[in-house]
PDB file of N, CA, C and O in Angstrom, chain B, residues numbered from 101:
ATOM      1  N   MET B 101      44.725  18.220  13.442  1.00  0.00           N
ATOM      2  CA  MET B 101      44.502  17.929  12.032  1.00  0.00           C
ATOM      3  C   MET B 101      45.410  18.822  11.207  1.00  0.00           C
ATOM      4  O   MET B 101      45.503  20.026  11.448  1.00  0.00           O
ATOM      5  N   THR B 102      46.063  18.236  10.256  1.00  0.00           N
ATOM      6  CA  THR B 102      46.964  19.010   9.413  1.00  0.00           C
ATOM      7  C   THR B 102      46.233  19.484   8.179  1.00  0.00           C
ATOM      8  O   THR B 102      45.261  18.873   7.734  1.00  0.00           O
ATOM      9  N   VAL B 103      46.716  20.580   7.637  1.00  0.00           N
ATOM     10  CA  VAL B 103      46.103  21.126   6.432  1.00  0.00           C
ATOM     11  C   VAL B 103      46.442  20.218   5.260  1.00  0.00           C
ATOM     12  O   VAL B 103      47.589  19.800   5.097  1.00  0.00           O
ATOM     13  N   GLY B 104      45.443  19.918   4.452  1.00  0.00           N
ATOM     14  CA  GLY B 104      45.689  19.107   3.272  1.00  0.00           C
ATOM     15  C   GLY B 104      45.243  17.663   3.428  1.00  0.00           C
ATOM     16  O   GLY B 104      45.471  16.848   2.533  1.00  0.00           O
ATOM     17  N   THR B 105      44.617  17.334   4.540  1.00  0.00           N
ATOM     18  CA  THR B 105      44.113  15.969   4.714  1.00  0.00           C
ATOM     19  C   THR B 105      42.605  16.002   4.874  1.00  0.00           C
ATOM     20  O   THR B 105      42.029  17.037   5.207  1.00  0.00           O
ATOM     21  N   GLY B 106      41.984  14.889   4.641  1.00  0.00           N
ATOM     22  CA  GLY B 106      40.539  14.796   4.804  1.00  0.00           C
ATOM     23  C   GLY B 106      39.815  14.961   3.484  1.00  0.00           C
ATOM     24  O   GLY B 106      40.400  15.419   2.502  1.00  0.00           O
ATOM     25  N   PRO B 107      38.548  14.591   3.458  1.00  0.00           N
ATOM     26  CA  PRO B 107      37.778  14.656   2.203  1.00  0.00           C
ATOM     27  C   PRO B 107      37.530  16.073   1.720  1.00  0.00           C
ATOM     28  O   PRO B 107      37.444  16.304   0.514  1.00  0.00           O
ATOM     29  N   VAL B 108      37.411  17.038   2.647  1.00  0.00           N
ATOM     30  CA  VAL B 108      37.144  18.414   2.225  1.00  0.00           C
ATOM     31  C   VAL B 108      38.365  18.991   1.529  1.00  0.00           C
ATOM     32  O   VAL B 108      38.235  19.668   0.509  1.00  0.00           O
ATOM     33  N   ALA B 109      39.557  18.729   2.072  1.00  0.00           N
ATOM     34  CA  ALA B 109      40.783  19.238   1.475  1.00  0.00           C
ATOM     35  C   ALA B 109      41.030  18.601   0.113  1.00  0.00           C
ATOM     36  O   ALA B 109      41.648  19.222  -0.752  1.00  0.00           O
ATOM     37  N   ALA B 110      40.564  17.382  -0.091  1.00  0.00           N
ATOM     38  CA  ALA B 110      40.750  16.697  -1.365  1.00  0.00           C
ATOM     39  C   ALA B 110      39.739  17.164  -2.407  1.00  0.00           C
ATOM     40  O   ALA B 110      39.805  16.737  -3.559  1.00  0.00           O
ATOM     41  N   GLY B 111      38.807  18.032  -2.023  1.00  0.00           N
ATOM     42  CA  GLY B 111      37.821  18.536  -2.967  1.00  0.00           C
ATOM     43  C   GLY B 111      36.644  17.604  -3.153  1.00  0.00           C
ATOM     44  O   GLY B 111      35.930  17.699  -4.151  1.00  0.00           O
ATOM     45  N   ILE B 112      36.430  16.703  -2.208  1.00  0.00           N
ATOM     46  CA  ILE B 112      35.322  15.749  -2.285  1.00  0.00           C
ATOM     47  C   ILE B 112      34.228  16.208  -1.336  1.00  0.00           C
ATOM     48  O   ILE B 112      34.497  16.628  -0.210  1.00  0.00           O
ATOM     49  N   ASP B 113      33.006  16.124  -1.801  1.00  0.00           N
ATOM     50  CA  ASP B 113      31.872  16.512  -0.960  1.00  0.00           C
ATOM     51  C   ASP B 113      31.726  15.525   0.195  1.00  0.00           C
ATOM     52  O   ASP B 113      31.589  14.325  -0.046  1.00  0.00           O
ATOM     53  N   PRO B 114      31.751  15.999   1.447  1.00  0.00           N
ATOM     54  CA  PRO B 114      31.627  15.071   2.583  1.00  0.00           C
ATOM     55  C   PRO B 114      30.320  14.292   2.594  1.00  0.00           C
ATOM     56  O   PRO B 114      30.288  13.137   3.020  1.00  0.00           O
ATOM     57  N   LEU B 115      29.237  14.920   2.124  1.00  0.00           N
ATOM     58  CA  LEU B 115      27.957  14.216   2.077  1.00  0.00           C
ATOM     59  C   LEU B 115      28.028  13.049   1.097  1.00  0.00           C
ATOM     60  O   LEU B 115      27.503  11.969   1.366  1.00  0.00           O
ATOM     61  N   ALA B 116      28.677  13.275  -0.037  1.00  0.00           N
ATOM     62  CA  ALA B 116      28.807  12.212  -1.024  1.00  0.00           C
ATOM     63  C   ALA B 116      29.695  11.090  -0.497  1.00  0.00           C
ATOM     64  O   ALA B 116      29.463   9.920  -0.799  1.00  0.00           O
ATOM     65  N   VAL B 117      30.709  11.442   0.290  1.00  0.00           N
ATOM     66  CA  VAL B 117      31.587  10.417   0.856  1.00  0.00           C
ATOM     67  C   VAL B 117      30.835   9.602   1.895  1.00  0.00           C
ATOM     68  O   VAL B 117      30.972   8.380   1.945  1.00  0.00           O
ATOM     69  N   ALA B 118      30.040  10.269   2.724  1.00  0.00           N
ATOM     70  CA  ALA B 118      29.352   9.591   3.815  1.00  0.00           C
ATOM     71  C   ALA B 118      28.206   8.722   3.308  1.00  0.00           C
ATOM     72  O   ALA B 118      28.023   7.605   3.791  1.00  0.00           O
ATOM     73  N   ALA B 119      27.439   9.210   2.352  1.00  0.00           N
ATOM     74  CA  ALA B 119      26.214   8.507   1.979  1.00  0.00           C
ATOM     75  C   ALA B 119      26.196   8.050   0.527  1.00  0.00           C
ATOM     76  O   ALA B 119      25.363   7.219   0.164  1.00  0.00           O
ATOM     77  N   GLY B 120      27.072   8.555  -0.299  1.00  0.00           N
ATOM     78  CA  GLY B 120      27.038   8.241  -1.716  1.00  0.00           C
ATOM     79  C   GLY B 120      26.121   9.196  -2.447  1.00  0.00           C
ATOM     80  O   GLY B 120      25.157   9.685  -1.859  1.00  0.00           O
ATOM     81  N   PRO B 121      26.391   9.479  -3.715  1.00  0.00           N
ATOM     82  CA  PRO B 121      25.586  10.472  -4.453  1.00  0.00           C
ATOM     83  C   PRO B 121      24.128  10.061  -4.625  1.00  0.00           C
ATOM     84  O   PRO B 121      23.246  10.920  -4.600  1.00  0.00           O
ATOM     85  N   VAL B 122      23.855   8.773  -4.799  1.00  0.00           N
ATOM     86  CA  VAL B 122      22.471   8.319  -4.964  1.00  0.00           C
ATOM     87  C   VAL B 122      21.706   8.533  -3.665  1.00  0.00           C
ATOM     88  O   VAL B 122      20.562   8.988  -3.683  1.00  0.00           O
ATOM     89  N   SER B 123      22.325   8.210  -2.554  1.00  0.00           N
ATOM     90  CA  SER B 123      21.667   8.394  -1.268  1.00  0.00           C
ATOM     91  C   SER B 123      21.422   9.868  -0.979  1.00  0.00           C
ATOM     92  O   SER B 123      20.392  10.227  -0.407  1.00  0.00           O
ATOM     93  N   ALA B 124      22.366  10.728  -1.374  1.00  0.00           N
ATOM     94  CA  ALA B 124      22.182  12.161  -1.157  1.00  0.00           C
ATOM     95  C   ALA B 124      20.969  12.659  -1.938  1.00  0.00           C
ATOM     96  O   ALA B 124      20.183  13.456  -1.425  1.00  0.00           O
ATOM     97  N   TRP B 125      20.814  12.193  -3.178  1.00  0.00           N
ATOM     98  CA  TRP B 125      19.643  12.590  -3.966  1.00  0.00           C
ATOM     99  C   TRP B 125      18.373  12.007  -3.366  1.00  0.00           C
ATOM    100  O   TRP B 125      17.327  12.657  -3.385  1.00  0.00           O
ATOM    101  N   SER B 126      18.447  10.808  -2.841  1.00  0.00           N
ATOM    102  CA  SER B 126      17.273  10.200  -2.213  1.00  0.00           C
ATOM    103  C   SER B 126      16.848  10.980  -0.978  1.00  0.00           C
ATOM    104  O   SER B 126      15.659  11.204  -0.751  1.00  0.00           O
ATOM    105  N   VAL B 127      17.827  11.390  -0.183  1.00  0.00           N
ATOM    106  CA  VAL B 127      17.512  12.189   1.006  1.00  0.00           C
ATOM    107  C   VAL B 127      16.876  13.504   0.590  1.00  0.00           C
ATOM    108  O   VAL B 127      15.902  13.939   1.204  1.00  0.00           O
ATOM    109  N   ALA B 128      17.412  14.145  -0.448  1.00  0.00           N
ATOM    110  CA  ALA B 128      16.841  15.408  -0.924  1.00  0.00           C
ATOM    111  C   ALA B 128      15.411  15.200  -1.420  1.00  0.00           C
ATOM    112  O   ALA B 128      14.546  16.041  -1.175  1.00  0.00           O
ATOM    113  N   ALA B 129      15.155  14.097  -2.111  1.00  0.00           N
ATOM    114  CA  ALA B 129      13.808  13.824  -2.611  1.00  0.00           C
ATOM    115  C   ALA B 129      12.833  13.582  -1.464  1.00  0.00           C
ATOM    116  O   ALA B 129      11.701  14.063  -1.499  1.00  0.00           O
ATOM    117  N   VAL B 130      13.267  12.842  -0.454  1.00  0.00           N
ATOM    118  CA  VAL B 130      12.387  12.562   0.683  1.00  0.00           C
ATOM    119  C   VAL B 130      12.084  13.840   1.452  1.00  0.00           C
ATOM    120  O   VAL B 130      10.941  14.073   1.845  1.00  0.00           O
ATOM    121  N   VAL B 131      13.107  14.671   1.668  1.00  0.00           N
ATOM    122  CA  VAL B 131      12.890  15.933   2.378  1.00  0.00           C
ATOM    123  C   VAL B 131      11.950  16.832   1.579  1.00  0.00           C
ATOM    124  O   VAL B 131      11.057  17.451   2.156  1.00  0.00           O
ATOM    125  N   GLY B 132      12.135  16.913   0.269  1.00  0.00           N
ATOM    126  CA  GLY B 132      11.240  17.712  -0.568  1.00  0.00           C
ATOM    127  C   GLY B 132       9.813  17.197  -0.517  1.00  0.00           C
ATOM    128  O   GLY B 132       8.872  17.987  -0.451  1.00  0.00           O
ATOM    129  N   TRP B 133       9.642  15.877  -0.546  1.00  0.00           N
ATOM    130  CA  TRP B 133       8.307  15.279  -0.467  1.00  0.00           C
ATOM    131  C   TRP B 133       7.646  15.604   0.867  1.00  0.00           C
ATOM    132  O   TRP B 133       6.458  15.923   0.914  1.00  0.00           O
ATOM    133  N   LEU B 134       8.415  15.523   1.948  1.00  0.00           N
ATOM    134  CA  LEU B 134       7.856  15.849   3.262  1.00  0.00           C
ATOM    135  C   LEU B 134       7.447  17.313   3.343  1.00  0.00           C
ATOM    136  O   LEU B 134       6.429  17.638   3.954  1.00  0.00           O
ATOM    137  N   VAL B 135       8.228  18.197   2.735  1.00  0.00           N
ATOM    138  CA  VAL B 135       7.875  19.618   2.728  1.00  0.00           C
ATOM    139  C   VAL B 135       6.561  19.821   1.987  1.00  0.00           C
ATOM    140  O   VAL B 135       5.705  20.579   2.442  1.00  0.00           O
ATOM    141  N   VAL B 136       6.394  19.152   0.852  1.00  0.00           N
ATOM    142  CA  VAL B 136       5.144  19.279   0.089  1.00  0.00           C
ATOM    143  C   VAL B 136       3.969  18.747   0.903  1.00  0.00           C
ATOM    144  O   VAL B 136       2.908  19.371   0.935  1.00  0.00           O
ATOM    145  N   VAL B 137       4.144  17.605   1.557  1.00  0.00           N
ATOM    146  CA  VAL B 137       3.060  17.028   2.364  1.00  0.00           C
ATOM    147  C   VAL B 137       2.672  17.968   3.498  1.00  0.00           C
ATOM    148  O   VAL B 137       1.487  18.163   3.767  1.00  0.00           O
ATOM    149  N   VAL B 138       3.670  18.553   4.165  1.00  0.00           N
ATOM    150  CA  VAL B 138       3.378  19.475   5.268  1.00  0.00           C
ATOM    151  C   VAL B 138       2.656  20.711   4.753  1.00  0.00           C
ATOM    152  O   VAL B 138       1.716  21.181   5.394  1.00  0.00           O
ATOM    153  N   LEU B 139       3.071  21.244   3.616  1.00  0.00           N
ATOM    154  CA  LEU B 139       2.399  22.427   3.068  1.00  0.00           C
ATOM    155  C   LEU B 139       0.955  22.119   2.699  1.00  0.00           C
ATOM    156  O   LEU B 139       0.062  22.921   2.975  1.00  0.00           O
ATOM    157  N   VAL B 140       0.715  20.973   2.080  1.00  0.00           N
ATOM    158  CA  VAL B 140      -0.661  20.597   1.727  1.00  0.00           C
ATOM    159  C   VAL B 140      -1.493  20.396   2.987  1.00  0.00           C
ATOM    160  O   VAL B 140      -2.649  20.816   3.034  1.00  0.00           O
ATOM    161  N   TRP B 141      -0.924  19.764   4.004  1.00  0.00           N
ATOM    162  CA  TRP B 141      -1.642  19.563   5.266  1.00  0.00           C
ATOM    163  C   TRP B 141      -1.989  20.899   5.913  1.00  0.00           C
ATOM    164  O   TRP B 141      -3.088  21.074   6.438  1.00  0.00           O
ATOM    165  N   LEU B 142      -1.045  21.843   5.872  1.00  0.00           N
ATOM    166  CA  LEU B 142      -1.321  23.166   6.441  1.00  0.00           C
ATOM    167  C   LEU B 142      -2.430  23.883   5.673  1.00  0.00           C
ATOM    168  O   LEU B 142      -3.252  24.571   6.277  1.00  0.00           O
ATOM    169  N   LEU B 143      -2.462  23.730   4.352  1.00  0.00           N
ATOM    170  CA  LEU B 143      -3.534  24.346   3.568  1.00  0.00           C
ATOM    171  C   LEU B 143      -4.888  23.751   3.947  1.00  0.00           C
ATOM    172  O   LEU B 143      -5.854  24.488   4.144  1.00  0.00           O
ATOM    173  N   PHE B 144      -4.965  22.428   4.049  1.00  0.00           N
ATOM    174  CA  PHE B 144      -6.220  21.797   4.450  1.00  0.00           C
ATOM    175  C   PHE B 144      -6.616  22.205   5.862  1.00  0.00           C
ATOM    176  O   PHE B 144      -7.795  22.432   6.134  1.00  0.00           O
ATOM    177  N   PHE B 145      -5.639  22.300   6.763  1.00  0.00           N
ATOM    178  CA  PHE B 145      -5.927  22.694   8.142  1.00  0.00           C
ATOM    179  C   PHE B 145      -6.458  24.122   8.188  1.00  0.00           C
ATOM    180  O   PHE B 145      -7.423  24.404   8.900  1.00  0.00           O
ATOM    181  N   ALA B 146      -5.831  25.028   7.431  1.00  0.00           N
ATOM    182  CA  ALA B 146      -6.282  26.425   7.419  1.00  0.00           C
ATOM    183  C   ALA B 146      -7.675  26.527   6.794  1.00  0.00           C
ATOM    184  O   ALA B 146      -8.509  27.303   7.261  1.00  0.00           O
ATOM    185  N   TYR B 147      -7.929  25.739   5.731  1.00  0.00           N
ATOM    186  CA  TYR B 147      -9.243  25.777   5.096  1.00  0.00           C
ATOM    187  C   TYR B 147     -10.312  25.247   6.046  1.00  0.00           C
ATOM    188  O   TYR B 147     -11.377  25.852   6.175  1.00  0.00           O
ATOM    189  N   GLY B 148     -10.046  24.145   6.700  1.00  0.00           N
ATOM    190  CA  GLY B 148     -11.015  23.571   7.631  1.00  0.00           C
ATOM    191  C   GLY B 148     -11.258  24.471   8.827  1.00  0.00           C
ATOM    192  O   GLY B 148     -12.389  24.583   9.299  1.00  0.00           O
ATOM    193  N   ARG B 149     -10.207  25.114   9.322  1.00  0.00           N
ATOM    194  CA  ARG B 149     -10.353  26.011  10.469  1.00  0.00           C
ATOM    195  C   ARG B 149     -11.190  27.231  10.092  1.00  0.00           C
ATOM    196  O   ARG B 149     -12.048  27.657  10.865  1.00  0.00           O
ATOM    197  N   GLY B 150     -10.945  27.795   8.907  1.00  0.00           N
ATOM    198  CA  GLY B 150     -11.727  28.940   8.457  1.00  0.00           C
ATOM    199  C   GLY B 150     -13.172  28.569   8.213  1.00  0.00           C
ATOM    200  O   GLY B 150     -14.076  29.368   8.459  1.00  0.00           O
ATOM    201  N   LYS B 151     -13.394  27.353   7.729  1.00  0.00           N
ATOM    202  CA  LYS B 151     -14.756  26.899   7.461  1.00  0.00           C
ATOM    203  C   LYS B 151     -15.523  26.710   8.772  1.00  0.00           C
ATOM    204  O   LYS B 151     -16.717  27.003   8.831  1.00  0.00           O
ATOM    205  N   ARG B 152     -14.855  26.227   9.823  1.00  0.00           N
ATOM    206  CA  ARG B 152     -15.512  26.007  11.103  1.00  0.00           C
ATOM    207  C   ARG B 152     -15.853  27.311  11.808  1.00  0.00           C
ATOM    208  O   ARG B 152     -16.796  27.356  12.597  1.00  0.00           O
ATOM    209  N   GLN B 153     -15.102  28.372  11.536  1.00  0.00           N
ATOM    210  CA  GLN B 153     -15.329  29.633  12.229  1.00  0.00           C
ATOM    211  C   GLN B 153     -16.538  30.383  11.691  1.00  0.00           C
ATOM    212  O   GLN B 153     -17.037  31.295  12.351  1.00  0.00           O
ATOM    213  N   THR B 154     -17.016  30.023  10.518  1.00  0.00           N
ATOM    214  CA  THR B 154     -18.176  30.717   9.970  1.00  0.00           C
ATOM    215  C   THR B 154     -19.436  30.240  10.687  1.00  0.00           C
ATOM    216  O   THR B 154     -19.646  29.033  10.810  1.00  0.00           O
ATOM    217  N   PRO B 155     -20.268  31.147  11.157  1.00  0.00           N
ATOM    218  CA  PRO B 155     -21.489  30.743  11.866  1.00  0.00           C
ATOM    219  C   PRO B 155     -22.515  30.154  10.903  1.00  0.00           C
ATOM    220  O   PRO B 155     -22.631  30.586   9.756  1.00  0.00           O
ATOM    221  N   ARG B 156     -23.243  29.176  11.382  1.00  0.00           N
ATOM    222  CA  ARG B 156     -24.288  28.562  10.558  1.00  0.00           C
ATOM    223  C   ARG B 156     -25.645  29.131  10.963  1.00  0.00           C
ATOM    224  O   ARG B 156     -25.910  29.291  12.154  1.00  0.00           O
ATOM    225  N   PRO B 157     -26.488  29.432  10.016  1.00  0.00           N
ATOM    226  CA  PRO B 157     -27.817  29.994  10.342  1.00  0.00           C
ATOM    227  C   PRO B 157     -28.764  28.954  10.907  1.00  0.00           C
ATOM    228  O   PRO B 157     -29.909  29.271  11.227  1.00  0.00           O
TER     229      PRO B 157
END
């Protein structure tokens, strides 16, 4: 590969070239949504686990 060729050398974001700017934002939104869902699930799991560990009279 010679210097000065390719999308990176032209100053173009490779992600934008591969998927388009709208798709890149969509991927970021989906990943962010999944992170939020996983965090909420972990909170519910930790709450339920702590609740089960308490002895009942």
